[in-house]
C-alpha positions in Angstrom: -0.1 0.0 0.0 1.3 3.4 -1.0 1.3 6.1 1.8 -1.2 9.1 1.5 1.5 11.4 2.9 5.2 11.0 2.8 7.6 13.4 4.7 11.2 13.0 3.2 13.9 14.4 5.4 11.9 17.5 6.3 13.5 20.3 8.1 11.9 23.6 9.5 13.8 26.4 11.1 12.3 29.6 12.5 15.2 32.2 12.4 18.1 30.5 14.2 15.7 27.9 15.8 15.9 24.5 14.2 12.4 23.1 15.0 12.2 19.9 12.9 15.6 18.1 12.1 15.0 15.6 9.3 11.5 14.1 9.7 10.9 10.9 7.8 7.3 9.7 8.1 4.8 7.7 6.0 1.1 7.9 6.7 -1.2 5.5 5.2 -4.7 5.5 4.2 -7.1 5.0 7.0 -4.3 5.1 9.5 -4.8 6.8 12.9 -1.6 8.5 14.3 -1.2 10.3 17.6 1.9 12.5 18.0 3.0 13.2 21.6 6.0 15.1 23.1 6.9 18.0 25.2 6.2 21.7 24.3 8.4 22.9 21.6 9.4 19.5 20.2 7.8 20.3 16.8 4.6 18.4 16.9 2.2 21.2 15.7 4.8 22.3 13.1 4.6 18.8 11.5 0.9 19.2 10.7 1.1 23.0 9.9 3.6 22.2 7.1 1.1 19.6 5.7 -1.7 22.2 5.8 0.5 24.8 4.1 0.3 27.1 7.0 4.3 26.9 7.2 6.7 26.1 4.6 9.6 23.5 5.0 13.1 24.8 5.1 14.3 21.7 3.4 13.0 18.3 2.3 9.9 17.1 0.7 6.2 16.4 1.6 4.5 14.1 -1.0 0.6 14.0 -1.0 -1.0 11.2 -2.9 2.1 11.0 -5.2 2.5 14.9 -5.7 5.0 17.1 -4.2 3.3 19.5 -2.0 5.7 22.5 -1.8 7.5 21.9 -5.3 6.2 22.0 -8.9 7.8 21.1 -12.3 8.1 24.0 -14.5 10.0 23.4 -17.8 11.4 20.0 -16.4 12.8 21.8 -13.2 11.4 21.8 -9.7 10.2 25.2 -8.4 8.6 26.6 -5.4 4.9 25.6 -5.6 2.6 28.5 -6.3 -0.7 29.0 -4.5 -2.8 27.2 -7.2 -0.6 24.1 -6.9 -0.9 24.2 -3.2 -4.6 24.4 -3.2 -4.9 21.4 -5.6 -2.6 19.2 -3.7 -4.0 19.9 -0.3 -7.6 19.7 -1.3 -8.1 16.4 0.4 -6.6 17.6 3.9 -8.7 18.9 6.6 -7.6 20.5 9.8 -9.2 21.3 13.1 -7.4 23.9 15.1 -7.0 24.4 18.9 -8.9 27.7 18.9 -11.9 26.8 16.6 -11.3 29.6 14.0 -15.0 30.1 13.4 -16.5 33.3 11.7 -18.2 34.9 14.7 -20.6 37.0 12.5 -21.9 33.9 10.7 -24.3 31.2 12.1 -22.7 27.6 12.5 -24.7 26.5 9.5 -23.2 29.2 7.4 -19.6 28.5 8.9 -20.1 24.9 7.5 -21.7 26.0 4.1 -18.9 28.5 3.1 -16.0 26.3 2.2 -18.4 24.1 0.1 -19.6 27.1 -1.8 -16.3 28.9 -2.0 -13.8 25.9 -2.4 -16.0 23.1 -4.0 -18.4 25.4 -5.9 -21.6 23.8 -4.4 -24.9 25.5 -5.0 -26.0 27.0 -1.7 -29.1 24.6 -1.2 -26.8 21.5 -1.8 -24.2 23.0 0.5 -26.8 23.5 3.3 -28.0 19.9 2.9 -24.4 18.6 3.4 -23.7 21.1 6.3 -26.9 20.0 8.1 -25.9 16.3 7.8 -22.4 16.9 9.3 -23.8 19.2 12.1 -26.2 16.3 12.9 -23.5 14.0 13.2 -21.5 15.9 15.7 -24.6 16.4 17.8 -25.4 20.0 16.8 -28.7 19.4 14.8 -30.6 21.8 17.1 -28.1 24.7 16.6 -28.1 25.5 12.9 -29.0 29.1 13.5 -26.9 29.8 16.5 -23.8 32.0 16.4 -20.4 31.0 17.9 -20.7 33.4 20.7 -23.8 31.4 21.9 -22.0 28.1 22.1 -19.8 26.4 24.6 -16.1 25.6 23.9 -17.0 22.1 23.2 -19.7 22.9 20.8 -17.6 25.5 19.0 -14.9 22.7 18.4 -17.7 20.3 17.2 -18.7 23.0 14.7 -15.0 23.4 13.6 -14.8 19.5 13.1 -18.2 19.5 11.0 -16.8 22.4 8.8 -13.7 20.3 8.0 -15.7 17.1 7.5 -18.0 18.5 5.0 -15.1 18.8 2.6 -14.8 15.0 2.8 -11.1 15.0 3.4 -8.8 11.9 3.0 -6.7 12.8 5.8 -7.8 14.9 9.0 -5.3 16.8 11.2 -6.3 17.7 14.7 -4.1 20.2 16.6 -4.5 19.8 20.4 -8.2 20.3 20.0 -9.1 19.8 23.6 -6.4 21.8 25.2 -8.4 25.1 25.2 -11.6 23.4 26.7 -12.8 23.3 30.2 -12.2 19.7 31.6 -16.0 18.9 31.7 -16.2 19.6 27.9 -13.3 17.4 26.8 -15.3 14.3 26.6 -18.0 15.6 24.1 -15.2 16.4 21.7 -13.3 13.1 22.2 -16.5 11.3 21.7 -16.7 12.7 18.1 -13.2 11.9 17.3 -13.7 8.5 18.6 -16.8 8.0 16.3 -14.7 9.3 13.4 -11.8 6.9 14.1 -14.2 4.0 14.4 -16.5 4.6 11.4 -14.5 6.8 8.8 -12.0 5.7 6.4 -10.0 8.8 6.3 -6.4 8.8 7.8 -6.2 11.0 10.9 -3.3 12.6 12.7 -3.7 14.0 16.2 -1.4 16.1 18.2 -2.6 15.4 21.6 -1.8 15.3 25.2 -4.7 12.9 25.9 -2.6 9.8 26.6 -5.6 7.5 27.4 -7.3 8.5 24.2 -4.1 7.8 22.2 -4.0 4.4 23.7 -7.6 3.8 22.8 -7.8 4.9 19.1 -4.2 5.3 17.6 -2.8 2.7 15.2 0.6 4.4 15.9 2.0 6.8 18.3 5.1 9.1 17.5 7.1 10.6 20.4 8.7 13.9 19.1 11.7 15.2 21.1 13.8 18.1 20.0 12.7 18.0 16.5 13.1 14.4 15.7 10.8 11.3 15.9 12.5 9.8 19.0 10.1 6.8 19.3 7.5 5.2 16.9 5.2 2.2 17.5 2.0 1.0 18.5 0.3 3.1 21.3 0.9 0.2 23.8 4.6 0.1 22.7 5.3 3.7 22.9 3.2 4.6 25.9 3.4 1.7 28.0 6.4 -0.4 27.1 9.1 1.9 25.9 12.4 2.3 27.8 13.4 5.4 26.1 14.6 7.7 29.1 13.5 10.9 27.4 10.0 9.5 26.8 9.8 8.0 30.3 10.8 11.4 31.7 7.9 13.2 29.6 5.4 10.7 30.6 6.3 11.0 34.3 6.1 14.9 34.1 2.9 14.7 32.1 1.2 12.3 34.5 2.3 14.3 37.5 0.9 17.4 36.0 -2.4 15.8 35.0 -3.0 14.2 38.5 
């Protein structure tokens, strides 16, 4: 089976700070991957590069056989233009930590917009799709509500519905529960659990929810100082690894969570 996404020796620097130091990673269709690691290790940067929110300093990212950040012009590889980036990333969806909803639009309109603007749906058809997805995330009674009238958990579920209406082949989740009050975390994880169980799309979760990673991830990556320091099944990485850096991270993480 060919990977849907391939990172080939990917580096990323911000000024003098070398955040990613040669990432090699294959993500396969339908695979569920959790990325864990300390703050500043490069977890979010990995998925921001795939969503074209940051550009690699070096290396290649291949999506469904196409180079994301480079394109061929006259037989030579050049930096991709916006049209190429849009074309290659069309099957990638992302849910952000802080929702990124349009506050002046209803939640239905928030979900309709990408279908109309990007996929050129007619408004009526887009509204039908948006309603189906809002129903799926448990917000079928909130079509006409505005983001300001929703809880953090509800806003995050709207953000998921907005990404899902585009029918992505790979979905990226960036610490989607970290901005929520503890009592709201479960409702968001419940939606992700349902997606993991019933959807064919690949999923990459940057997360600090270790128990949840154990439950749904096919593979867990431990990022440390810009490299993938450990990779394996959730059980191997979280419960069996003897990597001292990982053990230290888990110990500190469990202490702060208790």
